[in-house]
C-alpha positions in Angstrom: 103.6 121.0 78.2 105.8 124.3 77.7 106.3 125.2 81.5 106.9 129.3 79.8 102.8 128.3 79.7 102.8 128.1 83.6 103.4 131.1 85.8 101.2 131.1 89.2 100.1 127.1 90.3 96.9 126.2 93.0 98.0 124.3 95.6 95.6 121.8 97.5 98.0 120.8 100.6 100.5 122.4 100.7 100.8 122.3 104.2 100.6 118.6 104.6 104.2 116.5 105.1 104.5 116.3 101.1 103.0 119.8 100.5 105.5 121.4 102.2 108.5 120.3 100.2 106.7 120.5 96.9 106.2 124.3 97.5 109.7 124.7 98.1 110.8 123.7 95.5 108.1 124.9 92.8 109.2 129.0 94.0 112.7 128.0 94.8 114.6 129.6 91.5 110.9 132.0 91.4 110.1 130.5 87.9 106.5 129.9 89.8 104.9 131.7 92.2 101.6 129.5 94.4 98.6 129.9 95.6 98.9 127.4 99.1 95.0 126.5 100.8 95.5 126.4 104.4 92.2 126.4 106.8 94.5 128.3 108.5 96.6 131.5 107.4 98.4 132.4 110.9 99.3 128.2 111.2 103.0 128.0 112.1 103.2 125.7 108.5 101.3 128.3 106.8 103.4 131.0 107.6 106.7 129.1 107.1 105.4 128.9 103.4 104.8 132.5 103.1 108.7 133.1 104.5 109.6 130.6 101.3 108.1 133.6 99.2 106.5 133.8 96.3 103.3 132.0 98.0 100.2 134.0 98.7 97.5 132.3 101.3 94.1 131.2 100.6 92.1 130.7 103.6 90.0 128.1 103.2 88.0 124.4 103.0 88.8 122.2 99.4 85.3 120.9 100.8 83.8 124.7 99.2 83.2 125.2 96.1 83.9 129.1 96.1 87.2 128.7 97.7 87.9 125.9 95.0 87.1 128.0 91.9 88.7 131.3 94.3 91.9 128.7 94.1 91.7 128.5 90.9 90.9 131.4 89.1 93.8 133.7 87.6 96.1 129.9 88.0 97.4 128.5 85.3 98.9 125.1 87.4 97.6 123.0 90.0 98.9 120.5 92.3 96.4 118.4 94.2 96.7 116.3 97.2 94.3 115.0 99.1 95.2 114.3 102.1 92.8 111.2 101.9 93.8 109.3 105.8 92.0 112.6 108.1 89.8 113.0 105.9 88.4 109.2 104.2 88.0 107.3 101.4 83.9 108.6 100.3 85.2 113.1 100.5 88.6 112.8 98.8 86.4 110.7 95.9 83.9 113.6 95.5 86.1 116.5 95.9 88.9 115.3 93.9 86.7 114.8 90.8 84.9 118.2 91.9 88.6 119.6 91.6 89.5 118.3 88.3 86.5 119.4 86.8 86.3 122.8 88.1 89.8 123.5 87.6 88.7 122.6 83.1 85.9 125.4 84.0 88.2 127.5 86.1 90.8 127.6 82.6 93.9 125.9 84.3 96.5 124.5 81.8 98.3 121.6 83.2 97.0 119.7 86.8 98.7 117.6 89.1 97.0 114.8 91.0 98.8 113.4 93.9 98.4 109.9 93.6 99.1 106.4 95.4 98.6 102.7 93.9 95.1 101.3 93.3 96.0 99.0 96.0 92.7 96.3 95.6 93.3 96.4 91.9 97.0 95.7 92.3 95.5 92.8 94.3 93.9 91.0 92.2 90.4 92.8 94.0 91.2 91.2 97.1 89.5 92.8 99.8 91.9 91.2 102.4 94.4 94.2 100.9 91.8 97.0 100.6 93.6 100.7 101.5 90.9 103.0 101.9 93.1 106.2 101.2 95.5 104.6 99.2 92.0 102.7 96.8 90.8 106.3 96.5 93.1 107.6 95.0 94.4 105.0 92.6 91.4 105.5 91.7 90.8 109.1 90.9 94.1 108.7 89.3 93.2 106.1 86.7 89.9 107.7 86.1 91.8 111.9 85.5 94.1 110.0 82.8 90.9 108.7 81.2 89.0 111.7 81.3 91.7 114.1 79.9 91.9 112.4 76.4 88.9 113.7 76.2 89.9 116.9 77.9 93.8 117.1 76.5 92.9 120.0 74.7 91.8 122.3 77.3 93.6 120.9 79.9 96.7 119.1 80.9 96.8 116.3 83.2 99.8 114.2 85.3 98.9 112.1 88.5 101.4 112.5 90.4 102.2 108.7 92.2 104.7 108.2 95.1 104.4 105.7 99.0 105.3 105.8 102.2 107.9 108.3 103.1 111.4 107.6 103.8 110.7 109.4 107.2 107.9 108.0 108.5 110.4 104.3 109.7 111.8 107.1 112.1 108.6 109.1 113.1 106.3 108.9 115.1 102.7 108.1 115.7 103.0 106.6 112.1 102.3 102.4 111.2 106.3 102.4 110.8 107.3 103.6 114.0 109.2 101.6 115.7 110.0 101.1 119.6 112.9 99.6 121.9 111.9 95.9 122.7 114.1 94.9 125.6 116.8 97.4 124.3 116.2 96.9 120.1 115.3 99.2 118.2 112.0 96.9 116.7 110.4 97.7 113.8 107.1 95.3 113.5 105.6 95.2 110.1 103.3 92.5 108.4 105.3 91.4 104.6 107.0 88.8 105.3 110.1 89.0 103.1 107.9 91.2 100.9 109.4 95.0 99.9 107.3 98.8 100.2 108.6 101.2 97.6 109.2 104.2 99.2 109.9 108.1 98.6 111.8 111.0 100.1 109.8 114.1 100.6 112.7 116.1 99.3 112.0 114.3 95.7 108.5 114.5 96.1 109.5 118.3 95.4 112.1 117.9 92.9 109.8 116.1 91.1 107.0 117.8 91.8 109.4 120.4 90.1 110.1 118.9 87.3 106.6 117.7 86.1 105.2 121.0 85.0 108.7 121.3 83.1 109.1 117.6 81.6 105.7 116.5 80.7 104.8 117.0 76.8 101.9 114.7 77.1 98.7 116.2 78.4 97.9 112.4 79.9 100.9 112.1 82.2 101.9 108.8 85.0 104.2 110.3 87.1 106.0 107.2 89.6 108.1 108.5 92.3 110.1 106.0 94.1 113.4 105.5 95.9 113.8 102.1 96.7 111.9 99.4 97.5 112.3 98.4 101.3 112.4 95.7 103.6 112.4 96.4 106.9 114.8 93.8 107.8 116.7 96.5 105.1 115.8 99.6 107.8 117.4 97.6 111.1 120.7 96.6 109.1 120.8 100.3 108.1 120.3 100.8 111.8 123.1 98.4 113.3 125.7 99.3 111.0 125.6 103.4 110.4 124.0 104.2 114.4 126.2 101.3 116.8 122.3 100.6 117.9 120.6 97.1 117.8 117.8 96.9 115.4 115.4 93.8 114.4 112.9 92.9 111.6 109.8 91.2 113.8 106.8 89.9 112.0 
């Protein structure tokens, strides 16, 4: 899909942790303009998006077909990243499908879906490793690529797969938030000696900007990963750079 064909991009999830750097990267060189969906156009994050320039705000919910049509109409690209962690697995599956279908109907030329790994499938369908917000996205990611084999002449599509953010390792209220135990900064993560692919938020913006310019296929899968990070690596890095005692515990 030639970048010359894309000029205005509708973004769902623009005010989220990933959405902010994605929109920032899309409009940084003024090549694209963005129409960003927000439930509150007066919110601090919506105002921060407007301050970037080349951004307009559409107030409403992704769970409203009239709002979706208004968002897609007049745009030629879309970046859809529904917050399945907060909305729930069933809600994301239904509305992601409708986003894809309405995007085709409204004439979107290139559709990017913010994806996560289909963890249950990759775990051999062992439900001990089921993660609803991952599996909801992973199912839809596969569905979009499959559907677009038949729809490729009407719309290009890519799934943009990320993972836990590096920033979550030191942020409050995340599954990876460390605590101080007996004066030692401690991560408690049940990984054994395993590693998890991480991504940096700034990189999400870089590669989201890269996709419409460099994705010739009408059915593309883009995986963004900085490193496969072990929890012990976080502790070692803290020890070596911050002079703070740190440890990983199970």
